C-alpha positions in Angstrom: -114.6 26.0 180.3 -118.1 25.9 182.3 -120.3 23.8 180.2 -124.1 23.8 181.0 -126.7 21.5 179.9 -129.0 23.1 182.3 -131.7 25.4 180.2 -131.6 28.2 182.5 -128.1 28.2 183.6 -126.1 30.5 180.9 -122.2 29.1 180.9 -119.6 29.6 178.9 -120.9 27.3 176.6 -124.8 25.8 176.6 -126.4 22.5 175.0 -129.8 21.5 174.9 -130.5 17.8 175.2 -133.5 17.6 176.3 -135.6 14.9 174.2 -132.9 13.8 172.6 -130.0 11.1 173.1 -126.4 12.5 173.7 -124.0 12.6 170.7 -120.3 12.8 169.3 -120.6 16.5 169.4 -121.8 16.4 173.0 -118.9 14.3 174.2 -116.5 16.5 172.6 -118.1 19.3 174.4 -118.0 17.6 177.8 -114.5 16.6 177.4 -113.0 20.2 176.5 -114.9 21.5 179.8 -113.7 21.7 183.3 -117.1 21.6 184.8 -120.6 20.3 183.7 -123.6 21.1 185.2 -126.8 19.3 184.1 -130.5 19.4 184.5 -132.4 17.3 187.5 -133.8 15.5 184.5 -131.0 14.7 182.8 -130.7 11.0 181.0 -128.7 8.2 182.6 -126.6 8.0 178.9 -125.9 12.0 179.2 -125.0 11.7 183.1 -122.5 8.9 182.0 -120.9 10.4 179.4 -120.2 13.5 181.6 -119.3 11.5 184.8 -117.1 9.5 182.9 -115.7 12.2 180.9 -115.2 15.3 183.1 -114.0 15.4 186.7 -116.2 17.8 188.0 -120.3 17.3 187.4 -123.1 19.0 189.4 -125.2 17.9 190.5 -123.9 14.1 191.8 -126.3 11.3 190.5 -124.1 8.2 190.8 -126.6 6.8 193.6 -129.4 7.6 191.1 -128.6 5.6 188.2 -126.7 3.0 190.7 -130.1 2.5 192.7 -132.7 3.2 190.6 -136.4 2.2 192.3 -137.6 1.7 195.9 -136.4 -1.8 195.9 -132.5 -0.7 195.2 -133.1 2.3 197.6 -133.6 -0.3 200.3 -130.4 -2.0 199.3 -128.7 1.2 199.3 -130.2 2.0 202.8 -128.5 -1.6 203.7 -125.2 -1.2 202.4 -124.9 2.8 204.4 -126.4 1.4 207.7 -129.1 4.1 207.6 -132.1 3.4 209.6 -135.0 2.4 207.6 -138.4 0.8 208.3 -138.1 -3.3 208.3 -138.4 -4.0 204.5 -139.1 -7.2 202.6 -138.4 -6.7 198.6 -139.8 -8.8 195.5 -139.1 -8.5 192.3 -142.3 -10.1 191.6 -145.2 -12.2 192.5 -143.7 -15.2 191.8 -141.2 -14.3 194.4 -143.6 -13.4 196.9 -146.0 -16.3 196.7 -142.7 -19.2 196.8 -142.3 -17.8 200.2 -145.7 -16.8 201.4 -149.3 -17.1 200.8 -152.4 -14.7 201.3 -152.9 -15.9 204.7 -152.8 -13.7 208.1 -150.4 -16.3 209.6 -147.9 -16.6 206.6 -147.1 -13.0 205.9 -143.4 -11.2 206.3 -145.0 -8.7 208.2 -147.9 -8.3 210.6 -151.1 -6.0 209.9 -151.0 -3.2 209.1 -148.0 -2.9 207.0 -146.9 -1.0 203.6 -147.2 -2.0 200.2 -145.0 0.2 197.9 -144.9 -0.9 194.1 -141.2 0.1 193.0 -142.3 3.1 190.6 -144.2 6.2 191.1 -144.2 9.7 192.5 -146.2 11.6 195.0 -147.5 8.6 196.8 -149.5 7.3 194.2 -148.2 3.9 194.1 -148.2 3.4 197.8 -150.8 1.7 199.9 -151.6 1.1 203.7 -152.6 -2.5 203.9 -154.9 -3.2 206.9 -156.6 -6.7 205.9 -156.1 -10.0 203.9 -158.7 -8.2 201.4 -156.7 -4.9 201.3 -153.7 -7.0 199.9 -155.8 -8.8 197.4 -156.8 -5.7 196.3 -152.8 -4.8 195.6 -151.7 -8.1 194.4 -154.5 -8.0 191.6 -153.1 -4.5 190.7 -149.4 -6.1 190.7 -150.8 -8.8 188.6 -152.3 -6.0 186.0 -148.8 -4.6 186.1 -147.1 -7.1 185.6 -149.0 -8.1 182.4 -147.9 -4.4 181.3 -144.1 -5.3 181.6 -143.9 -3.3 185.4 -142.8 -5.7 188.4 -141.2 -5.2 191.3 -142.8 -4.4 195.0 -141.7 -4.0 198.4 -143.5 -4.5 202.2 -142.6 -2.2 205.0 -143.3 -2.0 208.5 -145.7 0.7 209.2 -144.3 2.8 211.6 -146.9 5.1 213.1 -145.5 9.0 212.8 -148.4 11.1 214.1 -149.7 11.7 210.6 -146.5 13.9 209.3 -143.3 12.9 208.0 -140.3 15.0 207.2 -139.2 16.4 203.9 -135.3 17.2 203.7 -133.7 18.8 200.9 -130.3 18.3 199.7 -129.0 21.0 197.5 -125.3 21.2 197.1 -124.2 21.4 200.8 -127.0 23.1 201.6 -129.9 21.2 204.0 -133.9 22.5 203.7 -136.4 21.0 206.1 -139.8 21.4 206.7 -142.7 19.1 208.0 -145.6 17.6 205.9 -148.8 17.2 208.3 -151.9 15.1 207.4 -155.4 16.4 208.6 -157.3 13.9 207.1 -157.9 10.9 209.3 -158.7 8.8 206.4 -155.3 9.0 204.8 -152.2 8.1 205.8 -150.2 9.2 203.3 -148.2 12.7 204.5 -147.0 14.2 200.6 -148.5 17.3 199.9 -150.4 15.7 196.5 -152.4 13.9 199.3 -153.4 16.8 200.6 -151.0 17.5 203.6 -149.9 21.0 204.4 -146.4 22.7 205.1 -145.3 23.3 208.6 -141.9 25.2 209.0 -142.2 25.7 212.6 -143.0 22.5 214.4 -140.8 20.7 216.6 -137.5 22.5 215.6 -135.4 20.1 217.6 -136.7 17.3 215.3 -136.0 19.2 212.4 -132.4 19.4 213.3 -132.3 15.8 214.3 -133.5 14.9 210.9 -130.5 16.9 209.3 -128.1 15.1 211.7 -129.5 11.9 210.7 -129.3 12.3 207.2 -126.1 14.1 206.7 -123.5 11.5 207.3 -125.7 9.4 204.7 -125.4 12.3 202.3 -121.6 12.7 203.1 -121.3 8.9 201.6 -123.3 9.0 199.0 -122.6 12.3 197.5 -126.2 13.1 197.2 -126.4 16.4 196.3 -129.7 17.6 195.0 -132.6 15.2 196.2 -135.7 15.4 198.6 -135.2 12.5 201.2 -138.5 11.5 203.2 -138.2 10.9 207.0 -140.7 9.8 209.4 -139.8 10.0 213.1 -142.0 7.1 215.7 -144.6 8.6 217.5 -143.5 6.4 220.5 -139.8 6.4 220.3 -139.2 9.6 218.3 -136.3 7.7 216.3 -135.6 9.1 212.8 -136.3 6.4 209.6 -135.4 7.1 206.1 -138.2 6.3 203.9 -136.7 7.0 200.4 -134.9 9.7 198.1 -136.8 11.9 195.5 -134.4 13.3 192.9 -137.6 14.4 190.9 -139.3 16.9 194.1 -141.9 19.2 194.6 -140.6 22.9 195.1 -143.9 24.4 197.2 -141.9 23.7 200.6 -139.1 25.8 199.1 -141.2 28.6 198.3 -141.8 27.5 194.2 -139.9 27.2 191.4 -138.8 30.8 191.5 -137.1 30.3 194.8 -135.9 26.5 194.0 -133.9 28.1 191.0 -132.3 31.2 193.5 -131.6 27.9 196.0 -130.1 25.9 193.5 -128.0 28.7 191.7 -126.6 29.4 194.9 -125.0 26.0 195.3 -123.6 26.1 192.5 -121.5 28.9 192.7 -120.6 27.6 196.0 -119.3 24.5 194.6 -117.6 26.4 191.8 -115.9 28.6 194.6 -115.1 25.3 196.1 -113.2 24.5 192.8 -111.3 27.8 192.8 -114.0 29.5 190.0 -114.3 32.9 191.3 -117.0 33.5 188.4 -120.5 33.6 189.8 -123.4 32.1 187.2 -127.0 33.5 187.1 -130.3 32.0 186.6 -131.9 32.9 183.0 -134.9 34.6 183.1 -138.0 32.3 184.4 
């Protein structure tokens, strides 16, 4: 039996779990299933229930829940030995000030560097630090966040990248890559939310390099649904992984309808690899 918790993917049995915690009836259904399909936004509790009670689960979110947040992703990159910008992580401001001062001679990295909070998406919690004034600004923000209970940040080497980054999306065993190019000289962020444009055509060899670079990492971690951000040094053309986005925009894939066609194709490929001849279809969008 194929069990789907995804609201747009009909299967032998469908259950909606959005907005609630999974219960005993969900567990019993999972135990009866040969295959479980989960939505992109499934909770940790639902994922663990499926993962521990069914042999075949899509997508594989082991790394998402084992290494949550930007700080934990740096740990994952270190464990897997994949190239990433030099990074120093701090659980809180106390950890930072126990080692450093806001002094140009006493910082983990030289200016300019990148400051990232442990949470946030679309680049809204990422800052380019060019001076002590910039650093004081983000430290003040960090104090306010800690009062509200949000803690953790990292300081990362700034890699000049010609104002562009590569987004490589993995869906099943398939990779889809495109450039995001920032035209505004006053902005260093290259996410689409920051006004960058999508470029499918430039530097095809570097796009192939990005996919070759990230493939061994994906194979080791078994990540099969995520957007991987990669930059190339403008000097050496060396690729660096920046972060993993388990929730990612779909504009670069052609929009939601195109994304769901890609998703169902990947799921059917996965089912075929398990010996299923049946093909699932996306429900009406």
